[in-house]
N, CA, C and O of each residue as an XYZ file, in Angstrom:
576
protein
N       0.816     -1.204      0.111
C      -0.423      0.294     -0.012
C       0.850      1.022      0.274
O       1.748      0.825      1.092
N       0.596      2.181     -0.914
C       1.387      3.385     -0.743
C       1.056      4.332      0.386
O       0.024      4.370      1.055
N       2.046      5.028      0.460
C       2.197      5.890      1.832
C       1.535      6.886      1.052
O       1.838      7.046     -0.130
N       0.485      7.700      1.723
C      -0.286      8.880      1.595
C       0.914     10.105      1.392
O       1.896     10.262      2.117
N       0.473     11.055     -0.011
C       1.345     12.030      0.124
C       0.983     13.418      1.433
O      -0.102     13.998      1.397
N       1.554     13.609      2.001
C       1.580     14.779      2.667
C       1.870     16.242      2.034
O       2.845     16.372      1.294
N       1.352     16.919      2.209
C       1.769     18.121      1.661
C       1.667     19.466      3.237
O       0.990     19.731      4.231
N       2.984     19.952      2.402
C       3.359     21.109      3.925
C       2.865     22.502      3.556
O       3.635     23.462      3.608
N       1.550     22.632      3.172
C       1.158     23.599      2.993
C      -0.206     23.758      3.337
O      -0.607     22.636      3.643
N      -1.366     24.805      3.471
C      -2.832     25.132      3.970
C      -3.303     24.927      2.544
O      -2.952     25.410      1.467
N      -4.280     23.983      2.935
C      -5.663     23.541      1.846
C      -5.824     24.785      1.292
O      -5.652     25.783      1.993
N      -6.160     24.881      0.018
C      -7.240     25.730     -0.457
C      -8.457     25.999      0.472
O      -8.662     26.943      1.235
N      -9.150     24.984      0.211
C     -10.369     24.934      1.303
C     -10.644     24.772      2.822
O     -11.655     24.346      3.379
N      -9.517     25.209      3.326
C      -9.406     24.921      4.728
C     -10.329     25.529      5.308
O     -10.575     25.010      6.397
N     -11.252     26.814      4.961
C     -12.125     27.071      5.938
C     -13.295     26.343      5.932
O     -13.856     26.095      7.000
N     -13.876     25.853      4.566
C     -14.757     24.518      4.391
C     -14.380     23.680      5.253
O     -15.304     23.342      5.993
N     -13.056     23.028      5.549
C     -12.809     21.580      6.048
C     -13.151     22.293      7.432
O     -14.205     21.780      7.805
N     -12.698     23.332      8.448
C     -12.973     23.547      9.337
C     -13.851     23.341      9.673
O     -13.962     22.457     10.523
N     -15.080     24.098      9.158
C     -16.532     24.232      9.305
C     -17.163     23.326      9.518
O     -18.085     23.254     10.330
N     -16.550     22.069      8.457
C     -17.069     20.906      8.373
C     -16.948     19.671      9.725
O     -17.733     18.776     10.036
N     -15.555     20.102     10.356
C     -14.741     19.754     11.386
C     -15.572     20.127     12.529
O     -15.651     19.435     13.544
N     -16.274     21.378     12.329
C     -16.984     22.004     14.042
C     -18.367     21.308     13.343
O     -19.304     22.019     13.708
N     -18.724     20.537     12.744
C     -20.188     20.545     12.783
C     -20.849     19.111     13.824
O     -20.859     17.910     13.554
N     -21.263     19.713     14.837
C     -21.726     18.904     15.907
C     -22.512     18.125     15.924
O     -22.687     17.397     16.902
N     -23.527     18.033     14.341
C     -24.505     16.959     14.673
C     -24.252     16.571     12.886
O     -25.092     16.797     12.014
N     -23.114     16.051     12.698
C     -22.547     15.173     11.861
C     -21.276     14.711     11.822
O     -20.442     15.255     11.099
N     -20.922     13.432     12.758
C     -19.987     12.970     12.940
C     -19.120     12.576     11.604
O     -17.922     12.861     11.600
N     -19.753     11.873     10.381
C     -19.506     11.774      9.168
C     -18.849     12.699      8.429
O     -17.929     12.300      7.716
N     -19.197     14.147      8.452
C     -18.727     15.092      8.173
C     -17.385     15.657      8.511
O     -16.626     16.320      7.804
N     -17.216     15.118     10.150
C     -16.095     15.880     10.989
C     -14.788     14.670     10.405
O     -13.663     14.998     10.028
N     -15.381     13.131     10.477
C     -14.494     12.140      9.777
C     -14.053     12.633      8.616
O     -12.833     12.763      8.514
N     -14.699     12.927      7.755
C     -14.199     13.012      6.077
C     -13.177     14.200      6.475
O     -11.996     14.190      6.126
N     -13.856     15.374      7.360
C     -13.015     16.738      7.363
C     -11.712     16.140      7.667
O     -10.780     16.348      6.891
N     -11.527     15.337      8.831
C      -9.905     15.216      9.717
C      -9.372     14.176      8.219
O      -8.172     14.268      7.963
N      -9.818     13.682      7.726
C      -9.097     12.526      6.386
C      -8.480     13.393      5.439
O      -7.592     13.165      4.618
N      -9.148     14.480      5.719
C      -9.113     15.328      4.042
C      -7.706     16.254      4.869
O      -6.689     16.362      4.184
N      -7.690     16.791      6.081
C      -6.804     17.661      7.033
C      -5.563     17.280      7.221
O      -4.492     17.886      7.230
N      -6.006     15.699      7.437
C      -4.363     14.780      7.282
C      -3.675     14.891      6.502
O      -2.541     14.478      6.742
N      -3.950     15.525      5.074
C      -2.887     15.442      3.733
C      -2.183     16.639      3.806
O      -1.388     16.871      2.895
N      -2.350     17.662      4.949
C      -2.093     18.993      4.874
C      -1.531     19.270      6.450
O      -2.263     19.479      7.417
N      -0.024     19.218      6.470
C       0.579     19.737      7.387
C       1.287     21.043      7.273
O       2.323     21.411      6.720
N       0.354     21.617      7.997
C       0.721     22.997      8.561
C       0.078     23.476      9.442
O      -1.036     23.084      9.789
N       0.789     24.523      9.990
C       0.511     24.888     10.992
C      -1.050     24.992     12.039
O      -1.377     24.687     13.185
N      -1.529     25.459     11.128
C      -3.096     25.569     11.032
C      -3.957     24.498     11.128
O      -4.927     24.494     11.885
N      -3.542     23.261     10.136
C      -4.064     22.041     10.289
C      -3.749     21.173     11.499
O      -4.480     20.269     11.904
N      -2.708     21.502     11.978
C      -2.020     20.590     12.869
C      -2.995     21.343     14.506
O      -3.380     20.599     15.409
N      -3.157     22.510     14.519
C      -3.914     22.922     15.791
C      -5.153     22.524     15.646
O      -5.809     22.067     16.582
N      -5.566     22.650     14.531
C      -7.221     22.115     13.973
C      -7.182     20.941     14.527
O      -7.442     20.992     15.729
N      -6.897     19.608     14.008
C      -6.479     17.966     14.199
C      -6.169     18.055     15.683
O      -6.699     17.017     16.081
N      -5.540     18.756     16.960
C      -5.016     18.413     17.828
C      -6.296     18.724     18.674
O      -6.780     17.956     19.505
N      -6.718     19.821     18.380
C      -8.287     19.834     19.296
C      -9.440     19.338     18.790
O     -10.445     19.491     19.484
N      -9.548     18.756     17.706
C     -10.497     17.517     17.344
C     -10.128     16.198     17.971
O     -10.988     15.353     18.221
N      -8.779     16.013     18.240
C      -8.619     14.866     18.834
C      -8.632     15.116     20.266
O      -9.075     14.132     20.858
N      -8.386     15.844     20.856
C      -8.527     15.987     22.454
C      -9.707     16.199     22.529
O      -9.767     16.372     23.746
N     -11.294     16.397     21.982
C     -12.344     17.264     22.095
C     -13.593     16.759     21.614
O     -14.685     17.027     22.115
N     -13.347     15.837     20.385
C     -14.461     15.272     19.378
C     -15.096     14.323     20.529
O     -14.442     13.537     21.214
N     -16.765     14.587     20.629
C     -17.557     13.792     21.190
C     -17.554     12.104     20.758
O     -17.865     11.078     21.362
N     -16.993     12.426     19.289
C     -16.885     10.760     18.685
C     -15.556     10.285     18.854
O     -14.606     11.005     18.551
N     -15.394      9.094     19.329
C     -14.008      8.290     19.710
C     -13.619      8.395     18.554
O     -12.584      9.027     18.343
N     -14.555      7.630     17.165
C     -13.793      7.269     16.147
C     -12.822      8.454     15.622
O     -11.619      8.242     15.468
N     -13.367      9.619     15.375
C     -13.120     10.723     14.762
C     -11.986     11.350     15.794
O     -11.434     12.266     15.185
N     -11.460     11.220     17.042
C     -10.532     11.615     18.020
C      -9.471     10.682     17.471
O      -8.412     11.201     17.120
N      -9.599      9.555     17.369
C      -8.828      8.665     17.085
C      -7.977      8.799     15.511
O      -6.761      8.697     15.352
N      -9.098      9.075     14.364
C      -8.558      9.527     13.211
C      -7.604     10.737     13.493
O      -6.388     10.550     13.516
N      -8.028     11.706     13.661
C      -7.196     12.835     14.283
C      -5.717     12.569     14.771
O      -4.737     13.101     14.250
N      -5.670     11.756     15.747
C      -4.633     11.131     16.282
C      -3.791     10.571     15.130
O      -2.679     11.067     14.947
N      -4.196      9.646     14.390
C      -3.686      9.094     13.723
C      -3.097     10.037     12.157
O      -2.521      9.415     11.265
N      -3.245     10.900     12.094
C      -3.566     11.771     11.104
C      -1.851     12.513     11.669
O      -0.718     12.348     11.217
N      -2.330     13.267     12.724
C      -0.998     13.318     14.018
C       0.348     13.093     13.677
O       1.332     13.558     13.101
N      -0.180     11.984     14.432
C       1.132     11.317     14.178
C       2.074     10.732     13.093
O       3.215     10.294     13.240
N       1.061     10.865     11.580
C       1.691     10.735     10.363
C       2.539     11.603     10.555
O       3.700     11.254     10.768
N       2.114     13.221     10.526
C       2.756     14.348     10.803
C       4.521     14.630     11.859
O       5.432     15.425     12.088
N       3.806     12.849     12.241
C       5.571     13.584     13.090
C       5.313     14.066     14.157
O       6.332     14.172     14.840
N       3.950     14.604     14.902
C       3.748     14.886     15.879
C       3.713     14.278     17.136
O       3.074     13.226     17.173
N       4.352     14.747     18.424
C       4.456     13.802     19.583
C       3.370     14.327     19.995
O       3.267     15.456     20.475
N       2.081     13.156     19.754
C       0.759     13.291     20.372
C       0.676     11.631     21.084
O       1.351     10.628     20.854
N      -0.509     11.891     22.059
C      -0.925     10.870     22.504
C      -2.295     10.684     22.582
O      -2.887     11.695     22.962
N      -2.962      9.766     22.359
C      -4.356      9.031     22.364
C      -5.424      9.498     23.571
O      -5.718      8.646     24.409
N      -5.821     10.405     23.639
C      -6.903     10.348     24.820
C      -7.707      9.254     25.211
O      -8.138      8.466     24.369
N      -7.964      9.129     26.510
C      -8.546      7.732     26.741
C     -10.017      8.004     26.348
O     -10.300      9.201     26.307
N     -11.024      7.124     26.048
C     -12.117      7.247     25.649
C     -13.072      7.326     26.675
O     -12.884      6.477     27.546
N     -14.054      8.078     26.865
C     -15.070      8.989     27.861
C     -16.123      7.822     28.041
O     -16.660      7.112     27.191
N     -16.265      7.855     29.629
C     -17.570      7.105     29.660
C     -17.938      7.636     30.267
O     -17.306      8.478     30.905
N     -19.480      7.352     30.406
C     -20.783      8.058     30.622
C     -21.381      9.095     29.613
O     -21.264      8.800     28.424
N     -21.980     10.219     29.916
C     -22.485     10.763     28.969
C     -21.504     11.453     28.394
O     -20.731     12.157     29.044
N     -21.433     11.257     26.659
C     -20.686     11.875     25.602
C     -20.720     13.318     25.469
O     -19.704     13.908     25.100
N     -22.066     14.104     25.804
C     -22.283     15.237     25.894
C     -22.908     15.698     27.253
O     -24.010     15.240     27.557
N     -22.437     16.350     27.875
C     -22.971     16.940     29.106
C     -24.586     17.302     29.487
O     -24.801     18.511     29.403
N     -25.490     16.681     29.796
C     -26.515     16.631     30.264
C     -27.754     15.720     29.087
O     -28.929     15.952     28.804
N     -27.063     14.959     28.780
C     -27.796     13.810     27.654
C     -28.543     13.034     27.880
O     -29.453     12.554     27.204
N     -28.040     12.769     29.339
C     -29.477     11.596     30.045
C     -30.265     12.750     30.414
O     -31.445     12.406     30.343
N     -30.167     13.981     30.781
C     -31.775     14.658     31.400
C     -32.285     14.616     30.105
O     -33.322     13.967     29.966
N     -31.663     15.314     28.833
C     -32.251     15.576     27.756
C     -33.415     14.473     27.116
O     -34.568     14.654     26.725
N     -32.257     12.826     27.228
C     -33.281     11.784     26.682
C     -34.382     11.922     27.529
O     -35.444     12.135     26.945
N     -34.429     11.837     29.156
C     -35.482     11.841     29.984
C     -36.602     13.104     29.879
O     -37.725     13.072     30.382
N     -36.157     13.969     29.280
C     -37.230     15.177     29.096
C     -38.115     15.078     27.871
O     -39.240     15.568     27.770
N     -37.187     14.088     26.564
C     -37.993     14.283     25.450
C     -38.799     12.750     25.877
O     -39.882     12.649     25.301
N     -38.521     11.806     26.593
C     -39.420     10.733     27.064
C     -40.726     11.067     27.292
O     -41.696     10.579     26.713
N     -40.742     12.234     28.475
C     -41.712     12.921     29.134
C     -42.763     13.396     28.393
O     -43.975     13.243     28.540
N     -41.873     14.232     27.252
C     -42.912     15.025     26.039
C     -43.738     14.220     25.178
O     -44.643     14.722     24.512
N     -43.476     13.040     25.162
C     -44.315     12.206     24.306
C     -45.378     11.381     24.843
O     -45.036     10.864     25.906
N     -46.591     11.070     24.458
C     -47.581     10.665     25.548
C     -47.330      9.310     25.541
O     -46.501      8.689     24.876
N     -48.294      8.839     26.512
C     -47.811      8.001     27.397
C     -48.226      6.499     26.431
O     -49.188      6.488     25.663
N     -47.550      5.607     26.588
C     -47.756      4.259     25.376
C     -47.212      4.871     23.882
O     -47.736      4.560     22.813
N     -46.230      5.666     23.997
C     -45.367      5.810     22.883
C     -44.674      4.912     22.172
O     -44.799      3.757     22.580
N     -44.017      5.061     21.285
C     -43.262      3.714     20.552
C     -41.941      4.152     20.628
O     -41.664      5.324     20.882
N     -41.085      3.263     20.419
C     -39.597      3.176     20.577
C     -39.263      4.254     19.365
O     -38.614      5.288     19.524
N     -39.803      3.826     18.203
C     -39.664      4.550     16.918
C     -39.991      6.315     17.267
O     -39.250      7.249     16.959
N     -41.298      6.399     17.981
C     -41.711      7.936     18.147
C     -40.430      8.634     18.980
O     -40.076      9.802     18.820
N     -39.795      7.655     19.923
C     -38.814      8.470     20.764
C     -37.820      9.027     19.841
O     -37.364     10.164     19.717
N     -37.624      8.020     19.281
C     -35.897      8.245     18.261
C     -36.220      9.051     17.442
O     -35.310      9.879     17.406
N     -37.184      9.378     16.568
C     -37.778     10.284     15.609
C     -37.438     12.009     16.343
O     -36.689     12.889     15.919
N     -38.321     11.987     17.556
C     -37.890     13.211     18.179
C     -37.024     13.485     18.857
O     -36.923     14.670     19.175
N     -35.995     12.472     19.385
C     -34.779     12.978     19.523
C     -33.906     13.232     18.330
O     -33.131     14.187     18.285
N     -34.044     12.386     17.397
C     -33.166     13.149     16.381
C     -33.575     14.602     15.623
O     -32.771     15.191     14.901
N     -35.071     15.140     15.915
C     -35.793     16.086     15.379
C     -35.055     17.329     16.609
O     -34.577     18.396     16.224
N     -35.086     17.045     17.606
C     -34.930     17.947     18.937
C     -33.283     18.188     19.521
O     -32.810     19.263     19.889
N     -32.452     16.591     19.473
C     -31.259     16.902     20.018
C     -30.373     16.180     18.756
O     -29.871     15.092     19.043
N     -30.184     16.606     17.632
C     -29.507     15.844     16.544
C     -27.914     15.726     16.975
O     -27.152     14.923     16.436
N     -27.555     16.561     17.931
C     -26.323     16.504     18.439
C     -25.824     15.253     19.322
O     -24.734     14.682     19.280
N     -26.934     14.999     20.124
C     -27.203     13.934     20.890
C     -27.065     12.539     19.990
O     -26.320     11.577     20.177
N     -27.993     12.764     19.008
C     -28.244     11.541     18.313
C     -27.029     11.032     17.802
O     -26.531      9.955     18.131
N     -26.430     12.077     16.748
C     -25.228     11.774     15.987
C     -24.014     11.217     16.734
O     -23.449     10.208     16.311
N     -23.604     11.847     17.825
C     -22.556     11.662     18.450
C     -22.706     10.113     19.132
O     -21.721      9.377     19.079
N     -23.917      9.646     19.752
C     -23.841      8.521     20.483
C     -24.209      7.242     18.714
O     -23.793      6.096     18.546
N     -24.896      7.907     17.965
C     -24.830      7.303     16.542
C     -23.749      6.799     16.297
O     -23.608      5.586     16.141
N     -22.755      7.696     16.220
C     -21.306      7.538     15.986
C     -20.526      6.847     16.558
O     -19.708      6.158     15.950
N     -20.623      6.890     17.934
C     -19.826      6.095     19.157
C     -20.507      4.578     19.336
O     -19.919      3.573     19.734
N     -21.488      4.654     19.056
C     -21.873      3.013     19.317
C     -22.360      2.541     17.746
O     -22.977      1.490     17.923
N     -22.354      2.767     16.719
C     -22.234      2.061     15.499
C     -23.043      1.144     15.693
O     -23.752      1.393     16.668
N     -23.270      0.183     15.210
C     -24.038     -0.927     14.774
C     -25.104     -1.209     15.818
O     -26.237     -1.672     15.689
N     -24.393     -0.780     16.947
C     -24.990     -1.195     18.397
C     -25.778     -0.239     18.836
O     -26.314     -0.447     19.924
N     -26.061      1.028     18.143
C     -26.801      2.380     18.478
C     -28.507      2.168     18.770
O     -29.016      2.651     19.782
N     -29.298      1.406     17.784
C     -30.111      1.246     18.118
C     -30.720      0.408     18.976
O     -31.922      0.545     19.202
N     -30.007     -0.541     19.553
C     -29.969     -1.328     20.741
C     -29.674     -0.685     21.664
O     -30.440     -0.646     22.626
N     -28.569     -0.034     21.666
C     -28.111      0.808     22.947
C     -29.580      1.808     22.882
O     -30.235      1.743     23.922
N     -29.920      2.337     22.245
C     -31.260      3.326     22.354
C     -32.232      2.915     22.769
O     -32.839      3.697     23.502
N     -32.730      1.833     22.585
C     -34.226      1.277     22.997
C     -33.933      0.675     24.131
O     -34.949      0.573     24.818
N     -32.636      0.059     24.830
C     -32.336     -0.244     25.997
C     -32.443      1.037     26.687
O     -33.195      1.101     27.659
N     -31.746      2.133     26.289
C     -31.833      3.515     27.323
C     -33.024      4.122     27.488
O     -33.245      4.975     28.348
N     -33.890      3.671     26.609
C     -35.329      4.478     26.734
C     -36.237      3.670     27.480
O     -37.034      3.992     28.361
N     -35.961      2.501     26.944
C     -36.825      1.262     28.193
C     -36.279      1.917     29.553
O     -37.203      2.220     30.308
N     -34.817      2.249     30.111
C     -34.729      2.147     31.604
C     -34.931      3.436     32.088
O     -34.843      3.685     33.290
N     -35.240      4.422     31.100
C     -35.467      5.915     31.523
C     -37.049      6.169     32.760
O     -37.340      7.293     33.169
């Protein structure tokens, strides 16, 4: 497999990549931005990738930023995976959404309302849980 070519300059679409990297309700867009930023070793991209590695709510995005920084030769350490609420107050928000629905509502209705009202929570946990997301969300809903 060929080693990716890393350019020592700022990409022309840096501002767009920066916006995508900061989009809290779309972890896939953040991951794509990190992948692209990882091809450009520049002071600004290193700063942005470092912030993402340290603070992103989805561990897969953090890990990818870490790998890109390592490929740049940066002396970085991968942060530990967060335990508990990935977003501050997520559990309270889930309880509020469940209480706002009529008694006897379905899991699908809960899931739909969560996606509409708190796309940041929905997206973060979907990115973190992957294929186990629906099962996790249904178990969480049942236990609230």
